N, CA and C atoms as an extended XYZ file, in Angstrom:
309
Properties=species:S:1:pos:R:3:atomname:S:1:resname:S:1:resid:I:1 pbc="F F F"
N        71.165      172.392       47.755 N   MET     1
C        72.480      171.996       47.116 CA  MET     1
C        72.631      170.600       47.594 C   MET     1
N        73.034      169.717       46.519 N   THR     2
C        73.078      168.145       46.757 CA  THR     2
C        74.462      167.756       47.404 C   THR     2
N        74.382      166.925       48.288 N   PRO     3
C        75.792      166.633       48.839 CA  PRO     3
C        76.337      165.686       48.035 C   PRO     3
N        77.863      166.444       48.256 N   LYS     4
C        78.674      165.462       47.306 CA  LYS     4
C        78.947      163.772       47.695 C   LYS     4
N        78.945      163.056       46.627 N   THR     5
C        78.879      161.740       46.794 CA  THR     5
C        80.640      161.438       47.269 C   THR     5
N        80.701      160.725       48.335 N   GLU     6
C        82.068      160.464       48.904 CA  GLU     6
C        82.500      158.932       48.452 C   GLU     6
N        83.422      158.478       47.951 N   PHE     7
C        83.800      157.328       47.408 CA  PHE     7
C        85.424      157.310       47.633 C   PHE     7
N        85.685      156.044       47.539 N   TYR     8
C        87.145      155.588       47.927 CA  TYR     8
C        87.440      154.334       46.845 C   TYR     8
N        88.343      154.727       45.916 N   GLU     9
C        88.698      153.549       45.040 CA  GLU     9
C        90.077      153.355       45.253 C   GLU     9
N        90.551      151.978       45.118 N   HIS    10
C        91.986      151.516       45.430 CA  HIS    10
C        92.266      150.747       44.723 C   HIS    10
N        93.622      150.022       43.966 N   SER    11
C        93.887      149.120       43.705 CA  SER    11
C        94.033      147.967       44.419 C   SER    11
N        93.890      146.619       43.955 N   VAL    12
C        93.912      145.392       44.678 CA  VAL    12
C        95.194      144.708       44.230 C   VAL    12
N        95.984      144.405       44.815 N   SER    13
C        97.146      143.557       44.151 CA  SER    13
C        96.781      142.197       43.898 C   SER    13
N        97.097      141.490       42.792 N   ALA    14
C        96.842      140.097       42.247 CA  ALA    14
C        97.381      139.189       43.576 C   ALA    14
N        98.091      139.646       44.265 N   HIS    15
C        98.843      138.810       45.378 CA  HIS    15
C        98.264      138.988       46.601 C   HIS    15
N        97.091      139.704       46.874 N   THR    16
C        96.492      139.981       48.118 CA  THR    16
C        96.030      138.613       48.923 C   THR    16
N        96.573      138.514       50.145 N   ARG    17
C        96.513      137.110       50.717 CA  ARG    17
C        95.379      137.541       51.947 C   ARG    17
N        95.150      138.764       52.353 N   GLU    18
C        94.098      139.134       53.501 CA  GLU    18
C        93.007      139.569       52.951 C   GLU    18
N        91.969      139.521       53.379 N   PRO    19
C        90.418      139.826       52.961 CA  PRO    19
C        90.473      141.288       53.576 C   PRO    19
N        91.303      142.487       53.049 N   GLU    20
C        91.458      143.947       53.466 CA  GLU    20
C        91.822      144.483       52.422 C   GLU    20
N        91.464      145.740       52.474 N   ILE    21
C        91.972      146.807       51.485 CA  ILE    21
C        92.578      147.971       52.241 C   ILE    21
N        93.658      148.422       51.739 N   LEU    22
C        94.327      149.457       52.364 CA  LEU    22
C        93.618      150.842       52.185 C   LEU    22
N        93.419      151.540       53.161 N   VAL    23
C        93.082      153.053       53.210 CA  VAL    23
C        93.808      154.047       53.533 C   VAL    23
N        94.230      154.810       52.406 N   VAL    24
C        95.195      155.894       52.380 CA  VAL    24
C        94.642      156.906       53.575 C   VAL    24
N        95.566      157.499       54.145 N   ARG    25
C        95.257      158.400       55.235 CA  ARG    25
C        94.521      159.411       54.994 C   ARG    25
N        94.490      160.085       53.784 N   ASN    26
C        93.631      161.330       53.446 CA  ASN    26
C        92.217      161.099       53.225 C   ASN    26
N        91.782      159.707       53.104 N   LYS    27
C        90.501      159.214       52.824 CA  LYS    27
C        90.081      158.334       54.273 C   LYS    27
N        90.915      158.367       55.265 N   LEU    28
C        90.285      157.680       56.483 CA  LEU    28
C        89.370      158.379       57.449 C   LEU    28
N        89.097      159.738       57.037 N   GLU    29
C        88.088      160.153       57.479 CA  GLU    29
C        86.684      159.914       57.015 C   GLU    29
N        86.880      159.385       55.744 N   MET    30
C        85.635      159.105       55.374 CA  MET    30
C        84.790      157.841       56.079 C   MET    30
N        85.374      157.119       56.818 N   PHE    31
C        85.005      155.907       57.414 CA  PHE    31
C        84.825      156.148       58.802 C   PHE    31
N        83.983      155.328       59.630 N   PRO    32
C        84.041      155.456       60.969 CA  PRO    32
C        85.176      155.410       61.893 C   PRO    32
N        85.456      155.636       62.977 N   ALA    33
C        86.435      155.530       63.770 CA  ALA    33
C        87.153      154.086       63.773 C   ALA    33
N        88.273      154.009       63.804 N   LYS    34
C        88.967      152.722       63.977 CA  LYS    34
C        88.454      151.910       64.869 C   LYS    34
N        88.075      150.590       64.449 N   GLY    35
C        87.445      149.565       65.166 CA  GLY    35
C        85.787      149.735       65.390 C   GLY    35
N        85.191      150.537       64.795 N   THR    36
C        83.921      150.747       64.958 CA  THR    36
C        83.388      150.133       63.647 C   THR    36
N        82.347      149.272       64.292 N   ASP    37
C        81.764      148.325       63.033 CA  ASP    37
C        80.751      149.343       62.051 C   ASP    37
N        80.710      148.944       60.795 N   PHE    38
C        80.156      149.459       59.750 CA  PHE    38
C        79.290      148.473       58.877 C   PHE    38
N        78.404      148.917       58.117 N   THR    39
C        78.065      147.879       57.119 CA  THR    39
C        78.461      148.191       55.430 C   THR    39
N        79.013      147.147       55.098 N   VAL    40
C        79.428      147.072       53.434 CA  VAL    40
C        78.511      146.091       52.952 C   VAL    40
N        77.945      146.777       51.877 N   ILE    41
C        76.991      145.931       50.825 CA  ILE    41
C        77.781      145.755       49.658 C   ILE    41
N        77.558      144.233       49.163 N   VAL    42
C        78.252      143.700       47.894 CA  VAL    42
C        77.044      143.179       47.221 C   VAL    42
N        76.359      143.705       46.328 N   GLY    43
C        75.272      143.089       45.473 CA  GLY    43
C        74.052      142.979       46.504 C   GLY    43
N        73.313      141.924       46.857 N   ASP    44
C        72.564      142.040       47.909 CA  ASP    44
C        72.554      141.463       49.203 C   ASP    44
N        74.216      141.478       49.334 N   HIS    45
C        74.590      141.201       50.769 CA  HIS    45
C        75.222      142.153       51.634 C   HIS    45
N        74.455      142.155       52.727 N   ASN    46
C        75.090      143.188       53.880 CA  ASN    46
C        76.122      142.432       54.869 C   ASN    46
N        77.304      142.932       54.881 N   CYS    47
C        78.075      142.577       55.880 CA  CYS    47
C        78.770      143.606       56.727 C   CYS    47
N        79.324      143.145       57.966 N   THR    48
C        79.884      144.141       58.820 CA  THR    48
C        81.342      144.086       58.607 C   THR    48
N        81.663      145.130       58.781 N   SER    49
C        83.258      145.599       58.551 CA  SER    49
C        83.874      146.653       59.627 C   SER    49
N        85.232      146.716       59.626 N   ARG    50
C        85.483      147.866       60.560 CA  ARG    50
C        86.868      148.099       59.865 C   ARG    50
N        87.340      149.484       60.096 N   ILE    51
C        88.796      149.859       60.034 CA  ILE    51
C        89.848      149.116       61.208 C   ILE    51
N        90.707      148.647       60.526 N   VAL    52
C        91.773      148.099       61.567 CA  VAL    52
C        93.015      148.698       61.276 C   VAL    52
N        93.923      148.771       62.351 N   ALA    53
C        95.474      149.444       62.054 CA  ALA    53
C        96.345      148.332       62.387 C   ALA    53
N        97.343      148.447       61.769 N   ARG    54
C        98.524      147.417       61.801 CA  ARG    54
C        99.747      148.501       61.991 C   ARG    54
N       100.581      148.121       62.921 N   ARG    55
C       101.650      148.876       63.115 CA  ARG    55
C       102.692      148.263       62.085 C   ARG    55
N       103.657      149.387       61.520 N   CYS    56
C       104.343      149.052       60.285 CA  CYS    56
C       105.900      149.852       60.371 C   CYS    56
N       106.747      149.185       60.055 N   LEU    57
C       108.037      149.800       60.031 CA  LEU    57
C       108.669      149.830       58.610 C   LEU    57
N       107.909      150.165       57.620 N   CYS    58
C       108.267      150.403       56.100 CA  CYS    58
C       109.188      151.442       56.065 C   CYS    58
N       108.940      152.491       56.862 N   ALA    59
C       109.827      153.808       56.599 CA  ALA    59
C       111.067      153.480       57.494 C   ALA    59
N       111.288      152.199       58.155 N   GLY    60
C       112.476      152.277       58.797 CA  GLY    60
C       112.285      152.214       60.406 C   GLY    60
N       113.065      151.506       61.117 N   PRO    61
C       112.881      151.416       62.464 CA  PRO    61
C       112.778      152.501       63.202 C   PRO    61
N       112.982      153.672       62.794 N   ASP    62
C       113.100      155.103       63.593 CA  ASP    62
C       111.760      155.848       63.209 C   ASP    62
N       111.003      155.234       62.388 N   SER    63
C       109.887      155.771       61.817 CA  SER    63
C       108.555      154.664       62.015 C   SER    63
N       108.238      154.395       63.167 N   PRO    64
C       107.166      153.476       63.236 CA  PRO    64
C       105.954      154.360       63.106 C   PRO    64
N       104.986      153.704       62.382 N   HIS    65
C       103.498      154.244       62.134 CA  HIS    65
C       102.604      153.150       62.097 C   HIS    65
N       101.388      153.396       61.539 N   GLU    66
C       100.380      152.369       61.413 CA  GLU    66
C        99.853      152.799       59.922 C   GLU    66
N        99.311      151.435       59.210 N   HIS    67
C        98.626      151.582       57.988 CA  HIS    67
C        97.098      151.008       58.363 C   HIS    67
N        96.129      151.515       57.642 N   TYR    68
C        95.061      151.376       58.079 CA  TYR    68
C        94.135      150.616       56.879 C   TYR    68
N        93.305      149.535       57.292 N   TYR    69
C        92.850      148.641       56.291 CA  TYR    69
C        91.180      148.583       56.413 C   TYR    69
N        90.189      148.268       55.525 N   ILE    70
C        88.868      147.991       55.513 CA  ILE    70
C        89.206      146.342       55.823 C   ILE    70
N        88.667      145.838       56.881 N   ASP    71
C        88.368      144.399       57.185 CA  ASP    71
C        87.382      143.901       56.488 C   ASP    71
N        87.547      142.988       55.275 N   LEU    72
C        86.656      142.398       54.642 CA  LEU    72
C        86.519      140.877       54.903 C   LEU    72
N        86.887      140.454       55.973 N   THR    73
C        86.688      139.251       56.370 CA  THR    73
C        85.362      138.663       56.014 C   THR    73
N        84.166      139.177       56.418 N   GLU    74
C        82.979      138.558       56.017 CA  GLU    74
C        82.638      138.691       54.566 C   GLU    74
N        83.175      139.268       53.883 N   LEU    75
C        83.080      139.535       52.356 CA  LEU    75
C        83.880      138.433       51.823 C   LEU    75
N        84.783      137.935       52.027 N   ASN    76
C        85.897      137.313       51.590 CA  ASN    76
C        85.305      136.063       50.667 C   ASN    76
N        84.382      135.461       51.033 N   LYS    77
C        83.890      134.445       50.138 CA  LYS    77
C        83.081      134.836       48.924 C   LYS    77
N        82.466      136.262       49.044 N   LEU    78
C        81.597      136.822       48.264 CA  LEU    78
C        82.310      137.502       46.866 C   LEU    78
N        83.598      137.792       47.348 N   LEU    79
C        84.792      138.552       46.388 CA  LEU    79
C        85.822      137.544       45.769 C   LEU    79
N        85.555      137.441       44.255 N   ASP    80
C        86.370      136.687       43.595 CA  ASP    80
C        87.561      137.544       43.297 C   ASP    80
N        88.651      137.171       44.270 N   TRP    81
C        89.890      138.081       44.353 CA  TRP    81
C        90.766      138.311       43.177 C   TRP    81
N        90.691      137.020       42.209 N   GLY    82
C        91.632      137.308       41.020 CA  GLY    82
C        90.869      137.815       39.891 C   GLY    82
N        89.690      138.241       40.115 N   THR    83
C        89.020      138.735       38.815 CA  THR    83
C        88.781      140.251       38.707 C   THR    83
N        89.177      140.876       39.534 N   PHE    84
C        89.237      142.302       39.371 CA  PHE    84
C        90.532      143.180       39.903 C   PHE    84
N        90.902      144.406       39.452 N   SER    85
C        92.137      144.938       39.766 CA  SER    85
C        91.821      146.308       40.849 C   SER    85
N        90.602      146.516       40.917 N   ARG    86
C        90.248      147.784       41.725 CA  ARG    86
C        88.904      147.539       42.564 C   ARG    86
N        88.844      148.171       43.660 N   ILE    87
C        87.510      148.170       44.260 CA  ILE    87
C        87.153      149.865       44.296 C   ILE    87
N        85.909      150.001       44.654 N   ARG    88
C        85.422      151.296       44.409 CA  ARG    88
C        84.299      151.089       46.040 C   ARG    88
N        84.412      151.996       46.935 N   ILE    89
C        83.213      152.210       48.129 CA  ILE    89
C        82.989      153.563       48.075 C   ILE    89
N        81.711      153.373       48.141 N   ARG    90
C        80.751      154.532       47.984 CA  ARG    90
C        80.127      154.821       49.338 C   ARG    90
N        80.020      155.918       50.024 N   LYS    91
C        79.442      156.062       51.324 CA  LYS    91
C        78.012      156.366       51.017 C   LYS    91
N        77.030      155.425       51.619 N   LEU    92
C        75.518      155.621       51.549 CA  LEU    92
C        75.246      156.574       52.736 C   LEU    92
N        75.514      156.254       53.647 N   SER    93
C        75.103      157.185       55.078 CA  SER    93
C        76.396      156.995       55.971 C   SER    93
N        76.129      157.511       57.339 N   ALA    94
C        77.225      157.420       58.239 CA  ALA    94
C        77.679      156.098       58.441 C   ALA    94
N        77.152      155.013       58.358 N   ASN    95
C        77.531      153.749       58.799 CA  ASN    95
C        77.361      152.486       57.661 C   ASN    95
N        77.144      152.981       56.339 N   ARG    96
C        76.693      152.295       55.451 CA  ARG    96
C        77.387      152.512       54.054 C   ARG    96
N        78.130      151.459       53.540 N   TYR    97
C        78.856      151.763       52.367 CA  TYR    97
C        78.498      150.543       51.156 C   TYR    97
N        78.697      150.835       49.904 N   ALA    98
C        78.640      149.955       48.831 CA  ALA    98
C        79.764      149.734       48.314 C   ALA    98
N        80.219      148.534       48.044 N   LEU    99
C        81.315      148.034       47.367 CA  LEU    99
C        81.047      147.537       46.261 C   LEU    99
N        81.897      147.862       45.199 N   THR   100
C        81.904      147.415       43.696 CA  THR   100
C        83.207      146.973       43.100 C   THR   100
N        83.566      146.129       42.522 N   THR   101
C        84.698      145.644       41.864 CA  THR   101
C        84.808      146.109       40.566 C   THR   101
N        86.096      146.534       40.131 N   ILE   102
C        86.237      147.161       38.969 CA  ILE   102
C        87.567      146.250       38.193 C   ILE   102
N        87.160      145.733       37.005 N   LYS   103
C        88.301      145.042       36.393 CA  LYS   103
C        89.145      145.829       35.652 C   LYS   103
């Protein structure tokens, strides 16, 4: 039996200011634990990334929670943020992921 390919696809806002991609909670288990380094491959470049959490009050002050992001700081200069509207991240192994952009 062939293992299923795991991937995560997400829209990228035209106003993205930080080199990061939101990870929705139901896809969080596809990635290593928060703060654990993993490799993201874009083209022929290997970069280190990690999941980071940011405290949020978007549901109001009585419902604090966290949002999770893939930190793409190392990839920031490789990605032309204004030229694509989605990203796709495919899991290659436990700590390696391939990122492609979609127009």
